GUTI-109550 format. One record per residue (C-alpha): residue number from 1; x, y, z. Coordinates in nm, 2 decimals, m for minus. Layout:
! residues N
<atom NUM; <X; Y; Z>>
...
***
This chain:
! residues 369
<atom 1; <m2.82; 0.66; 0.24>>
<atom 2; <m2.69; 0.37; 0.03>>
<atom 3; <m2.39; 0.31; 0.25>>
<atom 4; <m2.62; 0.30; 0.56>>
<atom 5; <m2.85; 0.05; 0.39>>
<atom 6; <m2.58; m0.20; 0.28>>
<atom 7; <m2.41; m0.16; 0.62>>
<atom 8; <m2.74; m0.25; 0.79>>
<atom 9; <m2.79; m0.55; 0.57>>
<atom 10; <m2.43; m0.66; 0.63>>
<atom 11; <m2.46; m0.63; 1.01>>
<atom 12; <m2.79; m0.82; 1.01>>
<atom 13; <m2.66; m1.11; 0.80>>
<atom 14; <m2.33; m1.11; 1.00>>
<atom 15; <m2.52; m1.14; 1.32>>
<atom 16; <m2.71; m1.45; 1.19>>
<atom 17; <m2.38; m1.62; 1.11>>
<atom 18; <m2.19; m1.53; 1.43>>
<atom 19; <m2.50; m1.60; 1.64>>
<atom 20; <m2.54; m1.95; 1.49>>
<atom 21; <m2.86; m1.90; 1.30>>
<atom 22; <m2.66; m1.98; 0.99>>
<atom 23; <m2.40; m2.26; 1.03>>
<atom 24; <m2.10; m2.34; 0.83>>
<atom 25; <m2.22; m2.51; 0.51>>
<atom 26; <m2.56; m2.33; 0.51>>
<atom 27; <m2.67; m2.14; 0.21>>
<atom 28; <m2.79; m1.78; 0.25>>
<atom 29; <m3.12; m1.69; 0.09>>
<atom 30; <m3.11; m1.60; m0.28>>
<atom 31; <m3.04; m1.24; m0.37>>
<atom 32; <m3.39; m1.19; m0.48>>
<atom 33; <m3.52; m1.31; m0.15>>
<atom 34; <m3.29; m1.08; 0.04>>
<atom 35; <m3.40; m0.79; m0.18>>
<atom 36; <m3.76; m0.86; m0.08>>
<atom 37; <m3.67; m0.92; 0.29>>
<atom 38; <m3.48; m0.60; 0.34>>
<atom 39; <m3.66; m0.39; 0.08>>
<atom 40; <m3.34; m0.27; m0.08>>
<atom 41; <m3.19; m0.28; m0.42>>
<atom 42; <m2.99; m0.58; m0.57>>
<atom 43; <m2.68; m0.36; m0.57>>
<atom 44; <m2.71; m0.30; m0.19>>
<atom 45; <m2.75; m0.67; m0.13>>
<atom 46; <m2.45; m0.75; m0.35>>
<atom 47; <m2.23; m0.50; m0.16>>
<atom 48; <m2.33; m0.64; 0.18>>
<atom 49; <m2.25; m1.00; 0.05>>
<atom 50; <m1.92; m0.87; m0.08>>
<atom 51; <m1.83; m0.74; 0.27>>
<atom 52; <m1.92; m1.08; 0.42>>
<atom 53; <m1.70; m1.25; 0.16>>
<atom 54; <m1.41; m1.01; 0.22>>
<atom 55; <m1.43; m1.08; 0.59>>
<atom 56; <m1.41; m1.46; 0.53>>
<atom 57; <m1.76; m1.55; 0.64>>
<atom 58; <m1.90; m1.67; 0.31>>
<atom 59; <m1.80; m1.78; m0.04>>
<atom 60; <m2.01; m1.71; m0.35>>
<atom 61; <m2.03; m1.99; m0.60>>
<atom 62; <m2.18; m1.96; m0.95>>
<atom 63; <m2.51; m2.15; m0.98>>
<atom 64; <m2.49; m2.25; m0.61>>
<atom 65; <m2.52; m1.93; m0.42>>
<atom 66; <m2.36; m1.78; m0.11>>
<atom 67; <m2.24; m2.04; 0.14>>
<atom 68; <m2.12; m1.99; 0.50>>
<atom 69; <m1.76; m2.10; 0.53>>
<atom 70; <m1.67; m1.96; 0.87>>
<atom 71; <m1.85; m1.82; 1.18>>
<atom 72; <m1.56; m1.60; 1.27>>
<atom 73; <m1.40; m1.31; 1.07>>
<atom 74; <m1.07; m1.34; 0.90>>
<atom 75; <m0.79; m1.36; 1.16>>
<atom 76; <m1.05; m1.41; 1.43>>
<atom 77; <m1.05; m1.68; 1.70>>
<atom 78; <m1.15; m2.03; 1.60>>
<atom 79; <m1.39; m2.24; 1.81>>
<atom 80; <m1.09; m2.46; 1.91>>
<atom 81; <m0.91; m2.17; 2.06>>
<atom 82; <m0.66; m2.14; 1.78>>
<atom 83; <m0.63; m1.86; 1.52>>
<atom 84; <m0.74; m1.87; 1.16>>
<atom 85; <m0.45; m1.79; 0.92>>
<atom 86; <m0.56; m1.54; 0.66>>
<atom 87; <m0.61; m1.66; 0.30>>
<atom 88; <m0.40; m1.45; 0.06>>
<atom 89; <m0.43; m1.47; m0.32>>
<atom 90; <m0.14; m1.41; m0.56>>
<atom 91; <m0.23; m1.36; m0.93>>
<atom 92; <0.06; m1.33; m1.18>>
<atom 93; <0.09; m1.35; m1.56>>
<atom 94; <0.36; m1.63; m1.53>>
<atom 95; <0.70; m1.70; m1.38>>
<atom 96; <1.02; m1.87; m1.46>>
<atom 97; <1.38; m1.88; m1.33>>
<atom 98; <1.47; m1.55; m1.49>>
<atom 99; <1.18; m1.36; m1.33>>
<atom 100; <0.90; m1.46; m1.10>>
<atom 101; <1.01; m1.79; m0.93>>
<atom 102; <1.22; m1.62; m0.67>>
<atom 103; <0.96; m1.35; m0.62>>
<atom 104; <0.71; m1.62; m0.54>>
<atom 105; <0.96; m1.78; m0.31>>
<atom 106; <1.00; m1.46; m0.12>>
<atom 107; <0.62; m1.43; m0.08>>
<atom 108; <0.59; m1.78; 0.04>>
<atom 109; <0.89; m1.76; 0.28>>
<atom 110; <0.75; m1.44; 0.43>>
<atom 111; <0.40; m1.58; 0.47>>
<atom 112; <0.51; m1.92; 0.61>>
<atom 113; <0.30; m2.00; 0.92>>
<atom 114; <0.14; m1.65; 0.89>>
<atom 115; <m0.10; m1.70; 0.59>>
<atom 116; <m0.22; m1.95; 0.33>>
<atom 117; <m0.14; m1.84; m0.02>>
<atom 118; <m0.34; m1.94; m0.33>>
<atom 119; <m0.16; m1.88; m0.67>>
<atom 120; <m0.33; m1.81; m1.00>>
<atom 121; <m0.15; m1.76; m1.34>>
<atom 122; <m0.32; m1.54; m1.60>>
<atom 123; <m0.07; m1.60; m1.88>>
<atom 124; <m0.11; m1.24; m1.99>>
<atom 125; <m0.48; m1.27; m2.06>>
<atom 126; <m0.67; m0.98; m1.90>>
<atom 127; <m1.00; m1.16; m1.91>>
<atom 128; <m0.85; m1.47; m1.74>>
<atom 129; <m0.69; m1.24; m1.48>>
<atom 130; <m1.03; m1.10; m1.40>>
<atom 131; <m1.18; m1.45; m1.36>>
<atom 132; <m0.89; m1.56; m1.14>>
<atom 133; <m0.93; m1.26; m0.91>>
<atom 134; <m1.31; m1.32; m0.88>>
<atom 135; <m1.26; m1.70; m0.82>>
<atom 136; <m1.00; m1.63; m0.55>>
<atom 137; <m1.23; m1.37; m0.39>>
<atom 138; <m1.51; m1.62; m0.39>>
<atom 139; <m1.29; m1.86; m0.19>>
<atom 140; <m1.30; m1.61; 0.09>>
<atom 141; <m0.97; m1.42; 0.04>>
<atom 142; <m0.85; m1.19; 0.31>>
<atom 143; <m0.60; m1.01; 0.09>>
<atom 144; <m0.46; m1.01; m0.26>>
<atom 145; <m0.12; m0.96; m0.42>>
<atom 146; <m0.14; m0.89; m0.79>>
<atom 147; <0.12; m0.86; m1.07>>
<atom 148; <m0.11; m0.71; m1.34>>
<atom 149; <m0.08; m0.79; m1.70>>
<atom 150; <m0.10; m0.42; m1.78>>
<atom 151; <m0.02; m0.08; m1.62>>
<atom 152; <m0.26; 0.11; m1.85>>
<atom 153; <m0.58; m0.01; m1.69>>
<atom 154; <m0.65; m0.20; m1.37>>
<atom 155; <m0.91; m0.48; m1.37>>
<atom 156; <m1.26; m0.38; m1.27>>
<atom 157; <m1.26; m0.62; m0.98>>
<atom 158; <m0.94; m0.45; m0.86>>
<atom 159; <m1.09; m0.11; m0.89>>
<atom 160; <m1.38; m0.23; m0.68>>
<atom 161; <m1.14; m0.37; m0.41>>
<atom 162; <m0.95; m0.04; m0.40>>
<atom 163; <m1.28; 0.14; m0.35>>
<atom 164; <m1.37; m0.08; m0.05>>
<atom 165; <m1.03; m0.06; 0.10>>
<atom 166; <m0.97; m0.43; 0.06>>
<atom 167; <m0.61; m0.54; 0.15>>
<atom 168; <m0.43; m0.53; m0.18>>
<atom 169; <m0.07; m0.50; m0.30>>
<atom 170; <0.04; m0.44; m0.66>>
<atom 171; <0.39; m0.59; m0.73>>
<atom 172; <0.63; m0.50; m1.01>>
<atom 173; <0.40; m0.23; m1.14>>
<atom 174; <0.34; 0.14; m1.07>>
<atom 175; <m0.02; 0.26; m1.09>>
<atom 176; <m0.03; 0.64; m1.11>>
<atom 177; <m0.31; 0.81; m0.92>>
<atom 178; <m0.45; 0.49; m0.76>>
<atom 179; <m0.45; 0.47; m0.38>>
<atom 180; <m0.30; 0.12; m0.36>>
<atom 181; <0.01; m0.02; m0.20>>
<atom 182; <0.29; m0.11; m0.45>>
<atom 183; <0.63; m0.26; m0.43>>
<atom 184; <0.87; m0.24; m0.73>>
<atom 185; <1.23; m0.26; m0.82>>
<atom 186; <1.41; 0.07; m0.88>>
<atom 187; <1.38; 0.03; m1.25>>
<atom 188; <1.48; 0.38; m1.34>>
<atom 189; <1.81; 0.33; m1.16>>
<atom 190; <1.84; m0.01; m1.33>>
<atom 191; <1.81; 0.14; m1.68>>
<atom 192; <2.06; 0.41; m1.59>>
<atom 193; <2.31; 0.16; m1.45>>
<atom 194; <2.29; m0.06; m1.76>>
<atom 195; <2.36; 0.23; m1.99>>
<atom 196; <2.63; 0.38; m1.77>>
<atom 197; <2.81; 0.05; m1.76>>
<atom 198; <2.83; 0.06; m2.14>>
<atom 199; <2.93; 0.43; m2.15>>
<atom 200; <3.22; 0.34; m1.91>>
<atom 201; <3.34; 0.08; m2.16>>
<atom 202; <3.35; 0.35; m2.43>>
<atom 203; <3.03; 0.28; m2.61>>
<atom 204; <2.83; 0.58; m2.75>>
<atom 205; <2.60; 0.41; m3.00>>
<atom 206; <2.38; 0.21; m2.78>>
<atom 207; <2.04; 0.05; m2.88>>
<atom 208; <1.75; 0.00; m2.65>>
<atom 209; <1.57; m0.32; m2.72>>
<atom 210; <1.23; m0.40; m2.56>>
<atom 211; <0.89; m0.56; m2.60>>
<atom 212; <0.58; m0.36; m2.67>>
<atom 213; <0.43; m0.48; m2.34>>
<atom 214; <0.23; m0.19; m2.18>>
<atom 215; <0.38; m0.21; m1.84>>
<atom 216; <0.53; 0.06; m1.62>>
<atom 217; <0.84; m0.15; m1.56>>
<atom 218; <0.96; m0.11; m1.92>>
<atom 219; <0.88; 0.26; m1.93>>
<atom 220; <1.08; 0.32; m1.61>>
<atom 221; <1.38; 0.13; m1.75>>
<atom 222; <1.37; 0.34; m2.07>>
<atom 223; <1.36; 0.66; m1.86>>
<atom 224; <1.68; 0.54; m1.69>>
<atom 225; <1.85; 0.47; m2.02>>
<atom 226; <1.75; 0.81; m2.15>>
<atom 227; <1.88; 0.98; m1.83>>
<atom 228; <2.22; 0.81; m1.87>>
<atom 229; <2.24; 0.93; m2.23>>
<atom 230; <2.16; 1.28; m2.12>>
<atom 231; <2.43; 1.27; m1.84>>
<atom 232; <2.68; 1.19; m2.11>>
<atom 233; <2.54; 1.45; m2.35>>
<atom 234; <2.45; 1.18; m2.60>>
<atom 235; <2.10; 1.18; m2.76>>
<atom 236; <1.92; 0.85; m2.77>>
<atom 237; <1.77; 0.87; m3.12>>
<atom 238; <1.43; 0.71; m3.17>>
<atom 239; <1.58; 0.50; m3.45>>
<atom 240; <1.80; 0.34; m3.18>>
<atom 241; <1.50; 0.20; m3.00>>
<atom 242; <1.36; m0.13; m3.11>>
<atom 243; <1.02; m0.22; m2.94>>
<atom 244; <0.92; m0.51; m3.16>>
<atom 245; <1.02; m0.82; m2.95>>
<atom 246; <0.67; m0.97; m2.92>>
<atom 247; <0.73; m1.34; m2.85>>
<atom 248; <0.82; m1.26; m2.49>>
<atom 249; <0.48; m1.10; m2.42>>
<atom 250; <0.25; m1.34; m2.23>>
<atom 251; <m0.02; m1.47; m2.46>>
<atom 252; <0.16; m1.36; m2.78>>
<atom 253; <0.14; m1.58; m3.09>>
<atom 254; <0.46; m1.44; m3.24>>
<atom 255; <0.74; m1.70; m3.25>>
<atom 256; <1.09; m1.64; m3.13>>
<atom 257; <1.21; m1.71; m3.48>>
<atom 258; <1.00; m1.42; m3.61>>
<atom 259; <1.16; m1.19; m3.34>>
<atom 260; <1.51; m1.30; m3.44>>
<atom 261; <1.43; m1.21; m3.80>>
<atom 262; <1.31; m0.86; m3.68>>
<atom 263; <1.62; m0.81; m3.47>>
<atom 264; <1.85; m0.91; m3.76>>
<atom 265; <1.68; m0.65; m3.97>>
<atom 266; <1.72; m0.39; m3.70>>
<atom 267; <2.10; m0.46; m3.65>>
<atom 268; <2.16; m0.47; m4.02>>
<atom 269; <1.99; m0.13; m4.06>>
<atom 270; <2.22; 0.02; m3.78>>
<atom 271; <2.57; m0.12; m3.83>>
<atom 272; <2.71; 0.17; m3.62>>
<atom 273; <2.55; 0.03; m3.30>>
<atom 274; <2.81; m0.13; m3.07>>
<atom 275; <2.59; m0.22; m2.77>>
<atom 276; <2.24; m0.29; m2.66>>
<atom 277; <2.05; m0.24; m2.34>>
<atom 278; <1.77; m0.50; m2.34>>
<atom 279; <1.49; m0.46; m2.09>>
<atom 280; <1.41; m0.83; m2.05>>
<atom 281; <1.62; m1.14; m2.02>>
<atom 282; <1.44; m1.35; m2.28>>
<atom 283; <1.46; m1.06; m2.53>>
<atom 284; <1.84; m1.06; m2.47>>
<atom 285; <1.87; m1.42; m2.57>>
<atom 286; <1.70; m1.34; m2.90>>
<atom 287; <1.95; m1.05; m2.95>>
<atom 288; <2.23; m1.30; m2.90>>
<atom 289; <2.08; m1.53; m3.17>>
<atom 290; <2.04; m1.23; m3.41>>
<atom 291; <2.40; m1.13; m3.36>>
<atom 292; <2.52; m1.49; m3.42>>
<atom 293; <2.33; m1.50; m3.74>>
<atom 294; <2.49; m1.18; m3.86>>
<atom 295; <2.84; m1.31; m3.76>>
<atom 296; <2.87; m1.03; m3.50>>
<atom 297; <3.07; m1.15; m3.20>>
<atom 298; <2.94; m1.08; m2.85>>
<atom 299; <3.11; m0.89; m2.69>>
<atom 300; <3.38; m0.83; m2.95>>
<atom 301; <3.14; m0.66; m3.20>>
<atom 302; <2.83; m0.61; m2.99>>
<atom 303; <2.80; m0.58; m2.61>>
<atom 304; <2.47; m0.67; m2.44>>
<atom 305; <2.33; m0.58; m2.10>>
<atom 306; <1.99; m0.70; m1.99>>
<atom 307; <1.76; m0.72; m1.69>>
<atom 308; <1.76; m1.05; m1.48>>
<atom 309; <1.92; m1.38; m1.56>>
<atom 310; <1.88; m1.72; m1.41>>
<atom 311; <2.14; m1.78; m1.14>>
<atom 312; <2.26; m2.09; m1.34>>
<atom 313; <2.32; m1.88; m1.65>>
<atom 314; <2.14; m2.09; m1.90>>
<atom 315; <2.34; m1.90; m2.17>>
<atom 316; <2.65; m2.06; m2.05>>
<atom 317; <2.85; m1.97; m2.36>>
<atom 318; <2.78; m1.60; m2.30>>
<atom 319; <2.69; m1.53; m1.94>>
<atom 320; <2.49; m1.21; m1.96>>
<atom 321; <2.59; m0.89; m1.79>>
<atom 322; <2.26; m0.79; m1.62>>
<atom 323; <2.08; m0.57; m1.38>>
<atom 324; <1.97; m0.80; m1.09>>
<atom 325; <1.65; m0.74; m0.91>>
<atom 326; <1.62; m0.86; m0.55>>
<atom 327; <1.31; m1.07; m0.64>>
<atom 328; <1.30; m1.25; m0.30>>
<atom 329; <1.28; m0.91; m0.13>>
<atom 330; <1.01; m0.80; m0.37>>
<atom 331; <0.79; m1.10; m0.27>>
<atom 332; <0.87; m1.07; 0.10>>
<atom 333; <0.80; m0.70; 0.10>>
<atom 334; <0.47; m0.75; m0.09>>
<atom 335; <0.35; m0.98; 0.19>>
<atom 336; <0.46; m0.74; 0.46>>
<atom 337; <0.27; m0.46; 0.31>>
<atom 338; <m0.04; m0.68; 0.28>>
<atom 339; <m0.01; m0.80; 0.64>>
<atom 340; <0.00; m0.43; 0.75>>
<atom 341; <m0.33; m0.38; 0.57>>
<atom 342; <m0.48; m0.69; 0.73>>
<atom 343; <m0.40; m0.53; 1.07>>
<atom 344; <m0.51; m0.18; 0.97>>
<atom 345; <m0.73; m0.12; 0.66>>
<atom 346; <m0.62; 0.17; 0.45>>
<atom 347; <m0.25; 0.15; 0.54>>
<atom 348; <m0.13; 0.23; 0.19>>
<atom 349; <0.24; 0.28; 0.09>>
<atom 350; <0.47; 0.25; m0.21>>
<atom 351; <0.81; 0.08; m0.17>>
<atom 352; <1.11; 0.05; m0.40>>
<atom 353; <1.37; m0.23; m0.38>>
<atom 354; <1.73; m0.15; m0.49>>
<atom 355; <1.89; m0.31; m0.79>>
<atom 356; <2.25; m0.38; m0.88>>
<atom 357; <2.45; m0.47; m1.20>>
<atom 358; <2.64; m0.79; m1.23>>
<atom 359; <2.92; m0.82; m1.49>>
<atom 360; <2.91; m1.12; m1.72>>
<atom 361; <3.07; m1.22; m2.05>>
<atom 362; <2.84; m1.03; m2.28>>
<atom 363; <3.01; m0.69; m2.24>>
<atom 364; <3.35; m0.55; m2.35>>
<atom 365; <3.52; m0.23; m2.46>>
<atom 366; <3.37; m0.06; m2.76>>
<atom 367; <3.53; m0.18; m3.08>>
<atom 368; <3.76; 0.06; m3.27>>
<atom 369; <3.59; 0.21; m3.57>>
***
């Protein structure tokens, strides 16, 4: 019954907009007035207005109300005979040359002349992420690409979008049990390749260094490292895993110097370790600093493999051996999956982009003991 009611309200308001009773720039009656007019609940009215917003007819502005921004639905014909490009939102914790900039480039290249893209940066703040999503939706988004701050819980606004079948793609995260399109790198294979590379160089005492960030990406990379150890019949002891690199987590107030201190303590406590797989590039730079402080040469005493590195190798003294993600392909594929949903609601799929390992100057044969 509730669905029928909100659908009826939606169609009635939609007809007023399309028919010209409400022009672009006009404000819809306040929610309380609509509740009285249609004799329905406030929840029913809100859902009907959400549908109009998702279709690109209106935008909802705090303290102002619901304003008509188009008399045609998203992707529909314009009065001048042209076509309205869809408006796509992209919300991300942050980006730099190591990870994120090229992903955004792929998204923008794929959407060129096919959509307008609005970018928001959450800086790892889940509350800000929620606000950015709501603000973008209020601008009349037709679809959303999201790189969430966490894989443990999705924002309430995103859960509501999934429930409505709103065009949505999650990038660089896996959300188990949620019917939403995702595109990620093959992180399990990446972790396996990184550890295998070190095993082939003769290393058997390999550390895994990561941040405590609660994202599926890091869990998958760890699974790959564990799988490589199992294939070589070597156990990855819990004591060989260091998960205390906190300064790389968006929004953290821990300093890189604090993290270097922690890594120095970890390496001092495990003098038998000859190599590290580091799940993030910026964490790997801190490992290099810790090794330097201890007088341990890289790669003579300690080999380091990480994920991602800027193409210019900002660590020019020690170009890092790293697992390379095809970030441009991630961004482009994210837009392609979203575009499919814009054409057909409910077209949900999960894609994985291959990775490869690139040799640098941070790895060498295991030192003789």
